[in-house]
Structure formats: C-alpha cells, structure tokens
Steps between C-alpha positions, in 0.01 A plus 500: 500500500602692803790749475683726741599744222452870550308506163202286439441612140561349156649726236477435127731659249379486144761446227615806313340566164831630360665299222781276600853582408669335203670178605885548493727224372756351731791616279383871525580498866867471408468828298473830681472844356877572501609159390571385144219268381735252341717470811198443722350227280840348461527464878150353519583243234821401667332472837217283350747272339704462820184427701371244254838318522505514881139384516560209261813390693319523822210282377749239369682505834172457686421193285836355566483542870147350515574219258604235747216555750245516206640187351458328833145613538415368146655171578291473818179593313575254214573225757177567686315494165633161409412361846145620442477302179669183637317436820505137620262320732736444781421658845811731503425654168137561586603671824754717310246579223268659752746775557532811287855551371625840620822694416607738777703764310703717736585813312619731776384838615561690175128495423514741206718250311259203543276601212781439255567149643125397491461641150796289376358188680155564339659533155690182539207299637281618201781417254605158609281352767136613517272767361300497821702725742352789699658755731309661789591776753375567844349840433255357243403188712376645826228241525463133386243593229754756360773239485277240339380754246854622395621132467199390290485812279876488420514128437186473284612802301833338390515386140642146431609560147556830306410339169154397605204722445348664808182302447680164491735558789240421756682685775407860449294681771134406451253785425279394788617500857579167661503400861825559675598152610778246453250248351442743207874511449512120501235474228678758293844332541357158397336650190805679386741211559262253338455717197876527438557136574266418216704716257839369596611163352747454785345381814759673730523846346246737354544679164676805654770290675355496844397178690140404439424582869720803570503624865315803631768721673376772748771753590455694828734794443494642849418205730556682822252780411203258445232465760580165676135404515461558129801273424383233733149473353640507140750227576230280671260546195769418245613190695154350446548521122864387489406173335320677220722811454879484480554805723851635583554806732799738500537720811707809461664555840695824590615418849546146625372151410364464849235749398296209354475342846403831662221573251368148435408265793629146490157368384531712183875487437490121522295502181792663310816320375740796549840526328724798576675712239749774598579781261824705473529760778438859393847611615667240264267623233603858551873412501449328156309799366773744616764274359327485152372848463721727703842338540550468116646721235226395261271790597642854476263629756646488856400593859707679756556349845235712671225414249580136510503521881141648488370219289661234714369661818148513375533137409642394835281713731169517313383221263780260398348531150745457207225615274480832684882521490490475119224766493733732706772432243250596225416827681872586539544432124208728417617772732850491355411528136235765587713721715839463329518640145841343445347151568472485119856368520398221740459229234716242312830567344405589144186690585688704774766593238238606248307705769826663620569627144151652495521697822385858466690805634261501801582138573871563472472779753317259742786248446750783603301564816515146617707474815690191376575671175626809671736295709624324184567841339711619796732197459579588134765707354428871446465473127268207528282689764455786246386248238256339741358840607461655154462231235171309489636241245795427726265446796298257285802299416620497865155394612522192271839418647377542860194288443728227371707529804193475719396181331845351550482606869178302545645193322790500740312606810246217521739197459736639768205572730388135466857377566533708819159379617587132434817545704339671793143362513612196714720694744394503868248778584487604133706825521393604150154374517327163441316608182682645202256795491645612833859506356368667181335786699823548698708522179249753345527735794867514583843336449436164656876436564512791734246353737575301819281217376718456194819495706346243736396284204850504357651403833269201518587409148875493596410221746336267253637150456632394153206291398243769598704771323547301179125405492411874533743601229357236264154655553654838408651354190159363395348844552778674283475254210216662320678841523559659156722793591883481484531583870268210597686252277834611648357465849372156415841393378686619809239336719542163327882542540456540873279194519766299316764627737290388798462152353872475453548542876357154558832341398709683759595360829332590825810656632530734200126601515517577867818703456663339805815288526496196724771578762543413863339783696753476786812428298669821592393471866674165554833664479686603808445879539488780750206715597574783245528253208180329614311832490638586155400157362139540636466842348612380152251215522221737585589731216508213253143405600387862434658509157367164385569428132172489289432181322462488117125453540463812722705694255289386200171557700597858577605560144164364369299708743700813406411429138133477597532819704648677190200387284261638758677841519516519114143396409265555799526874515163679549317574182460871594877540412431387137435780254138517377375267767191722532387387158444136617460524889179599661563666843179665605428272801274753671261517203487122486434473872217746487336311210546153640491560879255782524391669822129589454458714811793726393354529154155585638639761739704658223198521279288656768763744597615591151209456266675716235749225413217262429232719343742736310286799576679831525237636746602236749870601500585648849790543735627208696289410798179668369197379293312717253143579590410380152627150573262197517298481815682186634832693473369792689347272770821304515708816547270631784506167677883520520464806732286307746599277783399133577126581519349730244176698563282445193318842534828695526640310207181571291514874583869522398420317174211732421725798545763372269235407241344846521836653418529271205159626374622856507258626767558817691649428847273773647185353356247337743491168310878463498602173656137408555426130482223409251370158400735469193815575711378273768454210258839563334669503843331177606604333179862613545511383859359154396774477232769578763346230724508254208868576450575445865580851616209538744247279675186539709552500874272426796688733737304802349213476262580810305870416462708271279836352600812564285691194391809636339762755590716721277460567134681566174 
C-alpha cells in the first residue's frame, strides 16, 4: 500500500516483563489517603444504591414508553403469521402471499438508543411469538454471503425448548459446515417444525406455546447503513422461498420512511408488504426522563442549572440520545460522591440523620466552611453563632434540622414549578419556555419573578378568559393534590376555593360581570347648555372612562393570580439560598463538559507541551513555555516545530533536535560530537515526525521536497 508519510518504517514495541499492578476495587477510589475509610465507603455505597434505583426506574420508563409501539409490532407479526397458515386459493390471496410482510420501524436519529428497543423487541418475540428471530447490522453484512451467513448461523443456533436435550433439539449448529443458502434453511425449518408438531397433541400450537409454524423474523437494525445491492439481492432470494418459509422483515429506520424507496427500486420494494410504525420522539422521551428522574423529590441527588444545561445541550446539539443523557447523569452522580466528602448526607431521611450523628470533627469543620452554612450562621443570634462555631454536637443537630428543611423545600418546589409551567406553557411565544426543563433551569439560576419574561407571562395571564383560567387552575389543583406538606395542602384548599368562586360567577347578570350600568350615553348632552357646561360634561365623561370600575371577574382573577405569584415567590427561590445545598447539588459543570464533550486536539497539545502532568516525572518539570531536554522525543520535536513558520526545513529541524538530545545525554557542549546526527538520533527523529504527521500537526508538501507544511498554529 502506497503512503505519503515521512516514515516508511514499522515499529514493534514488546510488552513489558514487569508484573502488573494489583487490581483496585471500585470502592477504593472513594477513599484517599487523608479520608476516613468508613466515610469513603459509605459514600460509595450510597452512590451505588442511588444509581441502581435510577437505572431501574429508567429501564421501567423505557419499557413503558416503548410498550405501545412494541405491542403494535407484535400484533402485526401475529396477524401475518395467521395469514401464512390460513392461505386460500383465491387469486387475491395468492398475490398477497407472494409479498414478504415488512414492518418499517421509524425510531428517530437517536441511534445509541435503538439497541435497547431492538433488544426489547427480540425478547418479546422469543417469549410470545416465535423462537426464530435474528438481528443483523450493516457493519457485519458488507456482502451478500456475510448477510446469509449471519442469518443462517443465528437462526439455526436458536433452541426451541430449554427442557430438551441438546442432542434431541435438532436445531443446534451442526459440527460440519453446510452450504450457505436459503434452501438449507428451508430444510432445517421443515425438520424442526415437523419434529415439534409430532410431539404436540394440539394441531395449532407446539408444546412450548408457539404456533406449529412460527415465523422467521429478520431485524435489520440500521437499514440506511446497509449496502443497497446486498439488501436487494437478499430480498429477491427470500421472495422465491416465501411459500416455504414464513419470513417477516423489520427495518430499523432512523431518518424517514421514504428511505425505503430511495434504497430499494420499485421492482424490489413491490415484493414487500410494508406497514409503517412510528416510535415516540426522542425529545418527548427526554422530557419524560427529566420529569421522572430530575423533577422529583424522590432522589436526594440534584443538579444545578449549569450542569443540567450541559447535559441538555449535549443531547440537543450532538446525539439526541436519552441513553447518553442518563450516562451523563451517572457521571455527575459519581463525580459528586467522589469529590464531595459531605455527600455522605445525600441520602434518605433516616440514613441521613444517622450519618449526621456520626460526623467526625474534620467533617464538622467542612460543614462550617460551606458557603451556604456560613450565610446561615451570619443570620443567627450572637449566642447561637458561638454554639455553631465551637460545639460539634450542636452543629450535628443543626445539620439534621437543615437537611429536613432542604427536603421540605424540594417537596414544595416541584409542585409549584409544575403549576407555574401548566399556567404559562400555552401562552403566546412561551415567555417562560415551552418545556418545563427551561423553566426549571431559570428557577435554579435566579429569582424567576425578577425577570422580564415572568412579568410578561403574568400580564398575559391577566388577560385570560374565565373558561381558560378555570381550566388552568384545575390542572394546578390536580398537581397539588398528591402534596403531603402542610403548605401544599393549604395552597390546594385556597386554590379550590378560588375555583368555586369562579363557578359562582356564572349566576350573575351580564351587567354585573361587565361592571357597567346601562345608561343613555348622551343623556346629559340632551339638556340645553352653554359652551362652558358642555366642556365640563365632556371632561367628566372622559374621566369616567379612564377610571372604569373593575368587574367581579377581573377582581377575582387578579386576586387569584396574586395568590399564584405569592406561591412562586415563596417556594421557587434558587436552591443555592438553602443551607447545606452543597450536600445534594452537583455544580461542577466544567468537569462534566470536559468528560462528555472532550476536545482531543487541546488535550493532545497539552500533553505534548506539558508532559509532566501526564507522566508525573519530576525531571520533566520546567518553567512555563519550555520543555525539558529529558522529555519524550515527540514532545521535543513538537516544541521545536512551534518555533517554525508555515514550511519547516527537515534538516534544520533534525539538527535542532540533535542538539537538544545531546544536552539531555549530558555531553560536553565543546565536544566535537555534540549535536552530531547519528543513525539512532535520525531514526528517533523520523519516528517523532511521523507521529506528529499522524496526529495532524504536519504534512508532506510538494512545494519543497525537503520541507513539511505545518497544519496548526498556537499551542498550550
């Protein structure tokens, strides 16, 4: 194979003969040298329990969201299976029977989430419809023979019944290789179904509950990625055996259903009986996950506004993957419990109380240094301040009280947040956001009632008609009903009273509701008057229009919205104002962004410019802007190339490198061989330059044969 690389060599690095280090347990990463072992392991156990709960709830939620579309798919496959077994002799049925039933499953562009959906579909098929289902991907089926081989191997390796012996099942992979063709699959399928039909007394079902002739379902996970020619040939071959094999296809589509027409010509697509299935959009899926995992007081672990914004931004601008969003949440959970020693208090009520009583003196000092706790101390009486700063036992008692208050804050925060969102989500231009996560992020970062958007939303709410306002208030009442705190119960009672008062307005007359009396507009003008009296009368009429009397509905509407505004100001304060919020809230958005949205070029440049931070070798420690002569060759070559222009002379570059290496070897600068280029230095230099070329820093150029072109500018 031809290459334009500076280096034409092949370098082999033998593995080191040193013994491998002892494997470290995961829980030991939570314990550093200065930390109490019990505290570190307690944090690890709490973190693990929380993650297992979050993972289980996420899987249940995923199954619930996919339940409808998976049931539709199963009904489609069952219906096709019955049609296979009840074919008639009329012309229309024979024409229909020559088509392969195909389900076009549109899953959306969130490709990382598709595996979970297909796994659930495969499990359901094997449990209730057919044991003969196989999934294939484009990367393993680059040619027709590969596709045929994968389908045959996976189908013929599926067991029909767990109770049967392997020798009697008749469907295990044979020891000798068989020809890769659909005719072999036909013979195998007839043998298997005939064998189980003889064992089953029922002529419609086999002994394991499946139909005697269960369908063969082939799932193409990434339909768009398949070679069109491979798909066309496979469909044409399968169509010839449709009268012998009950084949059903499932196409996993990420973009649009029209992809089928773009990939398959009409002569091939006409052989398929396609039915479309549309899954839930990934944005709706994300909204449900956030609602169940983040906007709830069930989990003590919380995210600040900036951290949540990072996760949502990665979702919206990179992959649309809810699975990756949950992985980001897991990373935030691990980082919080690993970096925050006081996260031992981020747990359920009884466990948090028990852990607060066990805090050591060092832990109590960390509590005193928390910014939120320092602000709390400043608001107390002088005598209480002395107790908080001197008595560890008193601090432990106060911590239990503050943690209880933090739990109550969350129990009041989320219902009011949902109420405000239900009131403003249908307003024109969505001043407080269309999704509840947008409103939640705003409330986390600042006092939402001080924003222009909130003021605009309240003005629009004061223009709502009675029917619209009452419907919105009823939604708020439904949200507040599960509330268990006294404040939420009191708010629910007041809200229901307002709804009753609105309903009582239906019996009032139109004149009373409008606040206007029916009078003759020109009654005073019909009297005989002079010019001065006429001017006075007109001014009085103008002033009366300005000071129009408010109707009972308008008064009640303003009173109700003032009540809602009071709830917002009382319960939607930012969490950073709550004492001990650092225990539950993870705020390191920069760390999360570096892990989830990495910049490889910056990391590589940092490693080449500052090898000490990666290799942890004291000899490599130098002043800023310089590189030690003992640094790896690639670091030296990289540093020298930063001093060059667009074109780099290889010979000058080599001489500069040899001079630096000679200094690292401790040679005398006055010696004759100082800076001399020998074969070993030449080989090391060429290897380093080829590595820089591989990383994309330089490339060969045709302008000058002994030069390379620089591709990047600047450095860390």
